[in-house]
C-alpha positions, 0 to 999 in steps of 0.5 A: 257308585255301582249297583253291585256295591251298595248290595246289602249283605246277608249276615252270616248266623252265629255257630251257637245257634245250631245248639239249639232247637228251632225250624233251621235244618241245620239246628233239626239235623244237630238235634236228630244226631244227639238224640240218636246218639243218645239213645244208641248209648243208653241202650248200648251201656245201660240197658242191655247190662246184664247186672244191676252194678259194675261193682266199681268202688267210689275211688275208682270210678272217681278216677275214671271220671277225672281221666275221661274229663279232664276239665268240666268246661273245655276251652274247645267244644267237645265232638258230639258223638265222641262226647255222648259215647264217652258218657255212655262208656264212663258214666252209664256203664257205672250206674244202677240199673233200676230195671234190672230184676235183681234191682230191689234196694229202694223205692226206686222204680224202672220208668215205663218207655211212654213216660221217657218219650214224654220226657223229651217233648217236656224237656224238648218244649221246656215249658214252665207250669208258673204262668199261663203265658209260659205254658199254655195247653200245659197248664190246662193238661196239669189241671185236667190230670189233677181234677182227675186224682182228686176225683179218684181219690174221692175228693169233692167239687171244692177239691184242687191241687198241684204237681211237685217234685215229690214227697218232701214238697208235698208234706211240707205243703201240707204241714205249711198250710196247716200251720198257717189255718191253724194260726188264722183260726185259733189266733187270727194271725196272719203267718204271711204278713206277721211271721210266727206268733209266740204261741207258735212254740206250743204247737205240735205235730204227731205222726207215727215212728215210722213215718217218714223224716220229712214230717221232721224236716218240715217242722224245723223249716216252719219255724216250729223246732224239732221238738215240735213232732210228737212220734207216736208208738206203732203196733205189731204191724208197724203201723200208728197205734191209736190207744198210743195217740190217744195217750199222747193227745191227753198228755198234750192237752195237760201239759197246755200244748196244742195239737194242730196236725195229724200225719197218717201214713200209707206205705211206710218206708220199710215196710210198707205199713199202712196206717188205720187211715179212718180211726186217725181222721175221727181223732184229727176231727174230735181234736179239731186238728189238720189231717195229712196222709202221706200216700207217697208209696201207697197211694198207688193202690188206688188203681188196684182193684185187689188191695184198694181197700188197704187204703180205706178212707184216705178221702178224709184227709185235709191233704194228701202225698202222692207220688208218681216216680214209686209204683206209677213208674214214672221217671224222677222227679214227680208227684202231686200235692192235693188239697181237699179245699181249694181255698186253702191255697190262699195261705200260699197265694202271692201275686207279682205284676211280672207273673200272675197279676191279680186282673188274670184271675178277674179274666180267667186266665189260670196261673199255677204258681198261685198253688205252689211253692215252687215258680219254675216248674216241669211240665211232669203231669205229660209223662203222667197223662202218657202212661195212663193214656198208652196203659189203660186203667185195667193193665196199670192195675195189675201191675201193681198187684203183681208186685204186692202178690210177689212179695207175699210169695218171697215172705213165704219162702223166707218164712220156710227157710231156717237161714232166714227171719222176716221181720214183717209180714208185707202189706204192700211190696216191701219186705224186710228180713235178715239172715240168721247166723249161727252166733246171734252177736254177729248178726249185724256185722254178717248182714251188713257184709253180706249187702256190700258183697252183693253190691260189690258182685254186682249181683244184686242190689239190696237196701238195709235198715234197722229194727229194734238195734238189729241190721236187716236186708229189705227188698223193695219189690216195685221191679215188674222184671222181678220173678219168684225165680229171680228173688230165690236165686238172690236168698241162695246167694245171700245165704252163700255168702253168709256162710262164707262169711260165718266160716271166715269169721271162726268159732 
């Protein structure tokens, strides 16, 4: 047989290998082009827009999407450059521009560029934070961030924590650990093994009427039911009323019920109100309750030189929620759950031979899955770390202070204008107000229409809420690009729309 005929041919690489980032030239060229085209689309169709929203209706946008993308999974691949351009023109162009100075509705921040750069590395490296052999250096950096956060919030050497998807997960974890520790200490009952005892129907959680809805959600997910949550009245500043808390606790004791957890809020969603943290800590200790502080919003004050005193006493909490996709200016999602005593993580700790075998602990291998209700998790700690490094403590604190000062200026402008009523004196940067029509019975309808028209015009994105049955408008002043002049322009437009609506309604 001829030597030539015996040569072994090199198999051709499958076409799909270029779709994944690796060391091959074709793969890296494909990645560079995809990233370049995506950046161009983001700049052209999103960040260069001069309004917070296009104003398109849900029905029209649905038809536009159906027209541009007839199939979710087409038979043949789309050209990447054409695909990205279409997504820019159809999706990005009709998204909410969170960086626009007039986008002021929710606790929804414009993300820092350093964090966006981190997102490229997070998604590209695709580390999974559950086990050391899926993340390595990422595990150590997350733990470094957690240790720093615990120290910054005043926790001691026994503290620990874990990054989470946000306040919902963190609040759930706090109440989960609170429930299981109480059951073990009070009834010598291990819920991991035995589920819930009959006595669980008597367990109660206390929080203010302004607490986040996830307290109730956690209660029914934990098998305690919505009835387990006792809502405490708030004072004139929308903070938990300690006097009413004392009354509720006495009532529960008289009824033979068992309050096991007290949830304080440091920054309510509507008003940014901060409960009296030190006084509540005293009540929790006196009544042997787990003390959880939901600081998803207000936790950022820990970096403020001017306003940090507003969260005095936060270090007294058994557990703590803090979100970074709010006043820390991180892309969604990014949060943390901090725990005063790391031993309490034992209540959710499990081992799997394929993932985090027990002998890993004996050899000092860190597997973060033992501290989380999630298994697969993103390396979100990197974006906060990069943002801190790129900004510095002083400038970060000034950013937070700017928004709080802006809220105070805005409140003053509203109080000076008889066309408006200020509903709360802002403690942070959330501000609730309403347009006051000539006829009070029209108030709800007029304020609803004002918000809708602003959104349809694409001029401003404001939130709405209800206070004592009245529809109100809300500024959430997280945006560092927003100036007092922007606020004044929006208020002028609100007033003009309100007057036009009233004229249209007639007498």
